[in-house]
C-alpha positions in Angstrom: -116.8 -61.2 -50.2 -119.3 -64.0 -49.4 -122.3 -64.9 -51.7 -125.4 -67.1 -51.2 -124.6 -69.4 -54.3 -121.6 -71.9 -53.3 -120.8 -72.8 -57.1 -120.4 -69.0 -58.6 -117.6 -67.4 -56.6 -116.2 -70.6 -55.1 -112.7 -69.3 -54.7 -113.7 -66.3 -53.0 -115.2 -68.3 -50.0 -113.6 -67.9 -46.6 -112.6 -71.1 -45.2 -113.3 -71.0 -41.4 -113.4 -73.5 -38.7 -115.4 -74.3 -35.5 -112.8 -74.9 -32.7 -112.0 -73.1 -29.6 -109.4 -70.6 -30.6 -108.4 -69.5 -26.9 -107.1 -73.0 -26.8 -105.2 -72.5 -29.8 -104.1 -69.0 -29.0 -105.4 -67.2 -31.9 -106.1 -63.6 -31.8 -109.7 -62.8 -31.6 -109.5 -60.1 -34.3 -107.7 -62.2 -36.7 -109.1 -65.6 -36.4 -111.9 -65.9 -34.1 -113.2 -69.2 -36.1 -114.7 -70.5 -32.8 -117.6 -68.4 -33.3 -118.4 -69.9 -36.9 -120.0 -72.7 -35.8 -123.4 -71.8 -36.9 -123.8 -69.8 -40.2 -120.8 -67.7 -40.3 -118.8 -69.9 -42.5 -121.7 -70.5 -44.7 -121.7 -68.1 -47.8 -124.1 -65.2 -47.5 -127.2 -65.2 -49.6 -126.1 -61.7 -51.1 -122.8 -60.5 -52.2 -123.4 -57.1 -50.4 -123.7 -56.1 -47.8 -138.1 -74.9 -10.5 -139.9 -78.0 -11.4 -142.0 -78.3 -14.5 -145.2 -79.1 -12.5 -145.0 -75.9 -10.8 -144.4 -73.4 -13.6 -146.3 -70.8 -14.6 -147.4 -71.1 -18.1 -149.4 -69.5 -20.9 -150.2 -70.3 -24.4 -148.9 -67.7 -27.1 -151.2 -66.7 -30.0 -149.2 -69.1 -32.2 -150.9 -71.9 -29.7 -147.0 -72.7 -28.4 -146.8 -73.2 -24.7 -144.6 -70.7 -22.9 -142.8 -70.5 -19.7 -142.8 -67.6 -17.3 -139.4 -66.9 -16.5 -139.1 -64.8 -13.3 -136.4 -61.9 -13.9 -133.1 -61.7 -11.9 -129.3 -61.5 -11.9 -126.7 -63.6 -13.3 -123.1 -64.1 -14.5 -123.0 -64.0 -18.2 -120.6 -65.3 -20.4 -117.6 -68.0 -20.6 -114.0 -67.9 -19.6 -113.5 -70.7 -22.6 -114.5 -68.5 -25.7 -112.9 -65.1 -26.4 -116.0 -63.4 -27.8 -117.7 -64.5 -24.4 -115.5 -62.4 -22.4 -115.2 -60.8 -19.9 -117.7 -62.7 -17.4 -119.8 -59.8 -16.3 -123.0 -59.6 -14.2 -126.3 -59.0 -16.3 -129.9 -58.2 -14.9 -132.8 -59.2 -17.0 -136.6 -58.5 -16.7 -139.4 -61.3 -16.1 -140.5 -62.7 -19.4 -142.2 -65.7 -21.3 -140.6 -67.9 -23.4 -141.4 -70.9 -25.8 -141.0 -74.3 -24.0 -139.5 -75.3 -27.3 -138.2 -74.4 -30.8 -140.7 -73.3 -33.2 -141.8 -76.5 -34.9 -142.6 -77.2 -38.6 -146.3 -77.5 -38.0 -146.3 -74.1 -36.3 -144.4 -72.3 -39.1 -146.7 -73.9 -41.7 -149.9 -72.5 -39.6 -148.0 -69.0 -39.9 -147.4 -69.4 -43.8 -151.1 -70.7 -44.4 -152.6 -67.5 -42.2 -150.3 -64.9 -44.1 -148.9 -66.3 -47.3 -145.3 -65.7 -46.2 -142.6 -66.3 -48.5 -139.2 -67.3 -46.8 -135.6 -66.1 -48.0 -135.0 -69.2 -49.4 -137.9 -69.5 -51.4 -137.2 -66.3 -53.6 -135.1 -65.9 -56.6 -131.6 -64.4 -56.3 -131.3 -61.1 -57.8 -129.2 -61.3 -61.0 -128.0 -57.7 -60.2 -126.1 -59.0 -57.2 -124.2 -61.6 -59.3 -123.2 -59.8 -62.4 -122.3 -62.3 -65.2 -123.8 -65.5 -63.4 -125.7 -67.9 -65.8 -129.3 -67.0 -64.9 -130.2 -70.7 -64.7 -128.0 -70.9 -61.6 -129.8 -68.0 -59.7 -132.8 -70.3 -58.5 -134.2 -70.3 -55.0 -132.1 -72.8 -52.4 -130.3 -73.0 -49.4 -127.5 -74.5 -47.9 -127.5 -78.0 -46.7 -125.3 -80.3 -44.5 -123.9 -83.4 -46.6 -121.6 -85.9 -45.2 -118.7 -86.2 -47.4 -117.1 -89.6 -48.4 -113.8 -88.4 -47.8 -112.7 -85.2 -46.0 -109.2 -83.6 -46.1 -109.0 -81.7 -42.7 -111.4 -79.7 -41.0 -110.6 -76.2 -42.4 -112.8 -76.3 -45.7 -116.4 -76.6 -45.0 -117.2 -76.6 -48.6 -116.4 -80.3 -48.2 -119.7 -80.7 -46.4 -121.8 -77.5 -46.9 -123.5 -77.2 -50.4 -125.9 -75.1 -52.0 -129.0 -76.8 -53.0 -131.8 -75.7 -55.3 -135.3 -76.0 -53.9 -134.0 -76.6 -50.4 -136.3 -74.4 -48.1 -138.3 -75.0 -44.7 -140.9 -77.4 -46.4 -137.9 -79.3 -47.9 -134.8 -79.0 -45.6 -132.3 -81.3 -47.2 -133.8 -80.0 -50.7 -136.1 -81.8 -53.2 -137.0 -85.4 -52.0 -136.9 -84.6 -48.8 -140.0 -83.3 -46.9 -141.5 -82.2 -43.4 -144.1 -84.8 -43.5 -143.5 -87.2 -40.3 -141.5 -84.2 -39.1 -144.3 -81.7 -38.0 -142.8 -81.9 -34.7 -139.3 -81.3 -35.2 -137.7 -77.6 -35.2 -138.6 -75.5 -38.4 -135.2 -74.8 -40.5 -134.1 -73.0 -43.3 -135.1 -69.4 -41.8 -133.2 -66.5 -42.1 -133.4 -64.1 -39.3 -136.2 -61.9 -41.1 -138.2 -65.0 -41.5 -137.9 -65.7 -37.8 -138.6 -62.3 -37.0 -141.8 -62.4 -39.2 -143.0 -65.2 -37.2 -142.5 -63.8 -34.1 -144.4 -60.4 -35.0 -147.4 -62.5 -36.5 -147.4 -64.5 -33.1 -147.5 -61.3 -31.0 -144.0 -62.0 -29.5 -140.3 -61.5 -30.3 -137.1 -63.0 -30.8 -135.2 -63.3 -27.5 -132.1 -61.2 -26.8 -128.9 -63.2 -26.1 -129.0 -62.1 -22.5 -132.7 -63.5 -21.9 -131.5 -66.6 -23.6 -128.3 -67.3 -21.7 -130.4 -66.4 -18.4 -133.2 -69.1 -19.2 -130.5 -71.6 -20.7 -128.7 -71.4 -17.2 -132.0 -71.8 -15.4 -130.9 -70.3 -11.9 -128.7 -73.5 -11.0 -125.8 -73.2 -13.7 -122.3 -71.7 -12.3 -119.1 -73.0 -14.0 -120.3 -76.4 -15.5 -119.3 -77.1 -18.8 -123.0 -77.8 -20.1 -125.8 -75.9 -19.1 -126.8 -79.1 -17.3 -123.7 -79.8 -15.7 -120.1 -81.5 -16.4 -121.1 -84.8 -18.2 -122.5 -85.2 -21.7 -124.6 -88.3 -20.6 -126.5 -89.3 -17.8 -126.7 -93.2 -17.1 -125.8 -93.8 -20.5 -128.3 -91.3 -22.0 -127.5 -88.3 -24.2 -128.8 -85.0 -23.1 -128.8 -83.1 -26.1 -129.1 -83.6 -29.8 -125.4 -83.3 -31.0 -122.9 -84.9 -33.1 -121.5 -88.3 -32.2 -118.5 -90.1 -34.1 -116.2 -88.7 -36.7 -117.2 -85.2 -37.7 -118.3 -84.7 -40.6 -117.8 -88.0 -42.0 -119.3 -90.6 -39.9 -122.3 -90.0 -37.4 -122.8 -92.8 -35.3 -126.2 -91.3 -34.0 -125.7 -92.7 -30.4 -128.4 -90.0 -29.2 -130.6 -91.4 -31.9 -131.0 -88.7 -34.4 -128.8 -87.9 -37.6 -130.4 -84.4 -38.1 -133.1 -82.7 -36.2 -135.2 -84.6 -33.5 -138.6 -84.0 -32.4 -139.0 -81.2 -29.7 -139.2 -82.3 -26.3 -137.1 -85.4 -27.1 -134.4 -84.5 -24.3 -134.8 -83.5 -20.6 -135.9 -80.2 -20.0 -133.9 -77.7 -17.7 -134.9 -76.3 -14.2 -137.4 -73.7 -16.2 -139.2 -76.1 -18.1 -137.4 -75.4 -21.5 -136.3 -78.0 -24.1 -133.4 -78.2 -26.3 -131.5 -75.2 -24.8 -128.5 -77.1 -26.1 -128.3 -78.8 -29.3 -131.1 -79.6 -32.2 -130.9 -76.4 -33.9 -129.0 -73.2 -33.5 -131.6 -70.4 -32.4 -131.8 -66.8 -33.5 -131.6 -63.9 -31.0 -132.0 -60.3 -31.7 -128.8 -59.2 -31.1 -126.5 -57.9 -33.8 -123.2 -59.8 -33.4 -119.7 -58.1 -32.5 -117.0 -60.0 -30.8 -116.2 -57.2 -28.4 -119.7 -56.5 -27.0 -119.5 -57.6 -23.3 -116.6 -55.3 -22.7 -118.9 -52.4 -22.7 -122.5 -54.1 -22.5 -125.1 -52.5 -20.0 -125.7 -54.4 -17.0 -129.7 -54.1 -17.3 -131.4 -55.8 -20.1 -128.5 -55.7 -22.9 -129.9 -55.7 -26.6 -126.6 -55.9 -28.2 -124.9 -53.3 -30.3 -126.3 -50.9 -32.6 -124.3 -52.3 -35.6 -122.8 -55.3 -36.5 -119.0 -56.6 -37.2 -117.3 -59.5 -37.4 -113.5 -59.2 -38.1 -113.7 -62.4 -40.2 -116.2 -61.5 -42.6 -116.3 -57.2 -42.3 -119.2 -56.0 -44.2 -121.7 -58.7 -43.6 -124.5 -58.1 -41.1 -124.7 -60.6 -38.8 -126.8 -61.9 -35.4 -126.5 -63.6 -32.8 -127.3 -67.3 -32.6 -127.2 -69.5 -29.5 -127.5 -73.1 -28.3 -125.7 -75.0 -31.0 -126.9 -77.7 -33.4 -127.3 -81.5 -34.1 -123.8 -80.9 -36.1 -122.0 -79.7 -33.0 -119.2 -81.6 -31.5 -115.9 -81.3 -29.6 -113.8 -81.9 -32.8 -115.0 -79.0 -34.8 -117.8 -76.9 -33.2 -118.0 -76.5 -29.3 -120.3 -73.6 -29.3 -123.1 -75.3 -27.7 -121.5 -75.4 -24.4 -122.6 -73.0 -21.7 -122.0 -69.5 -22.1 -120.7 -69.5 -25.6 -122.0 -67.6 -28.8 -122.6 -68.3 -32.2 -123.4 -65.7 -35.2 -124.8 -66.0 -38.6 -125.3 -63.6 -41.7 -128.8 -62.5 -41.8 -129.7 -63.6 -45.2 -128.2 -67.3 -45.0 -130.7 -69.9 -43.9 -129.4 -73.8 -43.5 -130.7 -76.7 -42.3 -129.5 -76.7 -38.8 -130.9 -73.0 -37.6 -134.1 -72.4 -36.2 -135.6 -70.1 -33.5 -137.9 -69.8 -30.4 -139.7 -66.8 -29.3 -140.3 -64.8 -25.8 -143.1 -62.5 -24.8 -143.1 -59.6 -22.7 -145.0 -59.5 -19.3 
């Protein structure tokens, strides 16, 4: 059973990798570590459980620019990831989508208007951690920290640390700040934080079908990435991902070590930015690895319950798009058609969101 605080029940943490297990021949129900690239390997907080100049746009109630996505039919999934099979035809209705991830400035506006307190800013309930030193049950969250040395890629606790005081205002903990990063995507938001923002803005979180449809932008077929088969174009990186030797040495060839300002990389054909890399994005669907076997063709909204064979009992939602930590050594889930997943109460500094709005 997993917990939010990394130091208290350390021996019980499930150690997961972020590789393509289909390539390794592992069974989905036993060790689908490929789906753990976002937050599933991060300890839970609780022990229980067209071209841009011709796009139709509007501004959301949070003043965020949105792009009109005309509905249609597409092939959803990926042959490269076990829980993204089978490939299947899906039809989605038209909707509006934020052109970029929700930024720190936008989230700050929401907090000022509502007084909202995020999950990471709240005290841990001592009833959830019987016997723990009360001094340790302080607000905070998980932060990526590059280790000096690494012994294999099987133990994620080598680079994920629970940092007291880490939250959306201080993404890497005390000493960090969003000052100067107002235009970066907000991070350290749990699912309920993203959902609360969306409701305040008169929007909602996208389904994973809507998210993938928008990412494929009416152009993608079987290419490795949503934009094509090459990571770079004329020597320039097309997304904010990890370059170098993960997790110890980030060469920052794309110009960024952590998050990048929204719209730093080219938009897709629908005028949407950062549909790969930068931060993982919450979707409204509950996660099960076999949902595609029986999902409806029209506007699928995910299963009614959550189940992850790796961590049964934890409630998880789908995440999409990958983050600045994704790379081919460890986490390939930024690639087209792949799925991520995250425990709903476990924010990290590489997960954010964007919103959609019904027509």
